N, C-alpha and C positions, 0 to 999 in steps of 0.2 A: 504493500499500500504506498502510496506516494504522500510523503508528509512535507518535504522542503524542495521548493522549485525555484530555480535559478535562471533568469531569463536576460539574455544579451540584447541591448536595445540601442537604438541612435536616437537622434534628436529630431527625426522627421515623424510627421504626424501618422503615419502608419503603424508607428510603435503602438499606438493606443489599440489599434485592431489586433496586433499580434499579442498584447498584453490579454485582452478579452478572450481571443481564441485559444491561447495556452491554457489559460485557466478553465476554460470550458471543457477542454479535451482530457486534462488529467483531473479534474474534481468530481467524477461521477459517482465516486464512492464518499470522498470527503474533500472539504476544502482545504488545499495545502497552504502553508506558509509560503508567501511569495516575497523573493528579492529580486530586484530589477538591477542590471548593471550597466554603466556608461564607461566606456574605456575612452581616455582623451589620447587622440591620435589615429584612433580606428578610423574615424570619417574626417572631414573637412573641418569639422566645428572644432574650435578650440576653447575647453572649458576653463585653462588655466587663468585668464583675466577675470572670470566672473566669481572665483572662490578665493578665500583666504585659506590656504592649506591648512593651518594650525587649528583653526575653526572647523573645517571639515573634519580632520583626524580626532578631533574631541569631541564629535557629534553635536556641535552647538550650532549647526544650520537645522532647521526643522524640515520635516517632510515637505511642507508648501514651500519653503525657500529654495529648495533644491529643484523641486518639478516647475516652480515659476521661471527661476534663473535659466533653466535650459530651455525651456520651450518658448518662452518670450524673445530669447535671443536667437530662435531658429527664423530665418528671414521668410521661409515659406509659409508660416503659420502666422495668423493675425490672433487678436486677443480673444476672439471668441473660441478658435481652436485651442489656445492654450488653457482656457478654462473647462473645455471639454475633456482635454486629456488629464487635467488635474482631478476632475470629477470620477474618470475612469478608475484612476490610481486609487482613489479613495474608497471607490466601491470593491475593489478587490483586496484592500489593506495591504496594498505592496509596500515595501520597503526599499527605497532607491538608495543606491552606493555607486560613488564615483571613484574612479581609479585613475590618478592625476600623474603616477610616476613619469618622469620624462623619458628615461632609456628604454625599461621594459615593463610598460604599464600593464602588460597582460599577466606577470608574474603573480602578484598578489590576487589578481581575479582567478589564476588557476589555484592557488592555494585555498581561498574561499570556497570555491567551486566543489572541493572535496568534502566538506561538510553539508552539502545539498545531495537530495536523491537524484535529481535530474537537472541537467542542463539544457535549455531550449535556445536556439538560435533560429529565427525566422528568416524565411527568403528574401524579403524586402530589405532585411538589416544585412544579411550576407553580401547582397548586390551593392547597396551603399558602401560596406567595407571595402570589397575588392576594388572599388572604383579609385581609390587612392594606392599608391605605392606601399605607404607605412601600414594602412590598413590591411592590404594584402598580405603583407608579412605577419602582421599580428594576428589574423585569422588562420593562417596556415601554422603557427606556433600553437594556437589554441588547439586546433583539431588534432595535431600531432603528439601534444602533451598531455591533454586533460585526462583524468583519472574517472572522470564522472561520466556515467551514462548520459549520451547526448542525442537529443531530438533535433534534426534539421527540419523544420516545418514549412511546408509549402503555405503560400498566402490563402486566406480566405476559404480554409475548410475547418469543419467541426468533426470530422470522422473520416477514415480512410476506407476506400472502396476495396482494395485489394492488399494483403499484408503477406510479403513475401520473408519467408524465413530462411536464410542461408546456412545450411550446414554442411562442413566438411569433415566431422569426427573429432574435430580439435576443441579442446577445453574452452578456449576463448569462444567459438562460435556458439556452444552450448550455454556458456554464462551469459552471452547477450541475449538468447531466447529467453532464458530462465529470468534476467532481469526485466526484460521487456514485458512478460507475462505477470511479474510481480508488480510492475509499477503501472503497466497500461493494459493488463489482462481483460478488463472489461470491454475493449474494443474488438475482442475476439467473437463476441457475440453477434454482432451486425455487420461483418465483414467477411469478404472471401478470404480464405486461408490457405496458403500454398507453402509446403516445406520443400525447398530446392536443394535437394541433396547432391553434393559433389562426391562422386564414387572414388573411393580410395579404402585401403585395408581398415583404417580407424572407421570410416562412416559405414562401412558395411557390418562391423562388428557390434557397432553401437547406434544404428538408426533405429532400432525397435524401442531403446531406452529413450529416445528423443520424442518418438511417436507417443510412448506411454505419458511423458511428462505433458506434452501439448494436448492430450485427451483429457487432461484434469481440466482445461479451461473450454476446450471446443471437441466435440466427439467427431464431427464430420470435418475433415479438410483433405486436400488433395496433395500428391507428392510428385514431384518432377525430378527425375535422376539423370544427371549429365557425368560423363567422364572428366577426370581431373584435367587432362591435356586440353579439352576444348570449353571448360566451364565459363571462362570469362566471354567467350563468343556466344554461347547459349543463354548466359545470362542477359547479356546485352541485347540479344534477339527477343527474349521474352519480354523484358521490361518495355521494348518498344511495342510490343502488343497491348501494353497497360496504358489506359488513359491516366489513371489515377491511382497510385500505390504507397505503399509505406514499406521501405525495404529494411529489415533488420539483419544488420551485417557485422557481425563480431569476427568473422572470419578473416576479412580482409578489408580493414578499414582505409588501407590507403588506396583502394578503389574510389571511395567516396571522397578522399582529399584530392584525388589526382582530378575528380570529375569538376570540382569547385575550383581548385587553386590553378590547375594547369589547362583546363579546357573551359574557362570562363565564359567564352561567347556561347558555346554549344552546351553548357553544362544543364544536365536535366534538373538538377536540384536548385538551380537559379533560374528556372523557367518552367512554366506549366504546374501541375498538381502532383509533384513528386516529391516524397519525404523520405527521411532515413532515420534509423535509430542505430547508433554505433557506440561500442563499448570496446 
């Protein structure tokens, strides 16, 4: 059961939609504690002149101070939008946190993320971050180094039409499936579930155990099996057939990172209704 949610946001108006969307997706069982994070240098917005760092570190800025300062300085938002965003934050009870370190601003972010059950990064936030060179590097380091289960969430969805669980027999791939079931297993009841098995010695020996575990959450699901030497090609082709999906992939998170960082213009996760859960 998910208790603590950590959401990476930017200063754009779409952030309020992501906040609502994230809470809606994870709060089917119980409402989580929500922390929203802003990283200085991840986008073109420079938060440094807006805050006295000593006051910030000592928590002397109120919730309203932080939200108002950020969103009133966003040139694409007017006062009405800022008030709307503030209202949405207050409705979810989110606690905003700023990371202002000049050299490696994501370091403290990654440290704090360890104490949360799930990190959420939205599609619009990722697009805004990779638009700058510094943001591109910050997102790359976050995705490579985070030890927290991470949901890369498509825009404007509240459920997932297809959930594809990648299993290659490794401990990591099974842990990702277990964590997803534990944190977001309620989504198994309303979506099409596919176990995508990469055939090798380990997966052949343990696939039945993976199936038994999944059956605790959903009795009926389908299985697709592909040989190891062609699984990238087959997975890619299968995902192309799906208009909307969530890919649960602990086996090869590099696949996800490369899609976002190195194939930005054609990235599935930066366009359309494709989401991913990685660990």
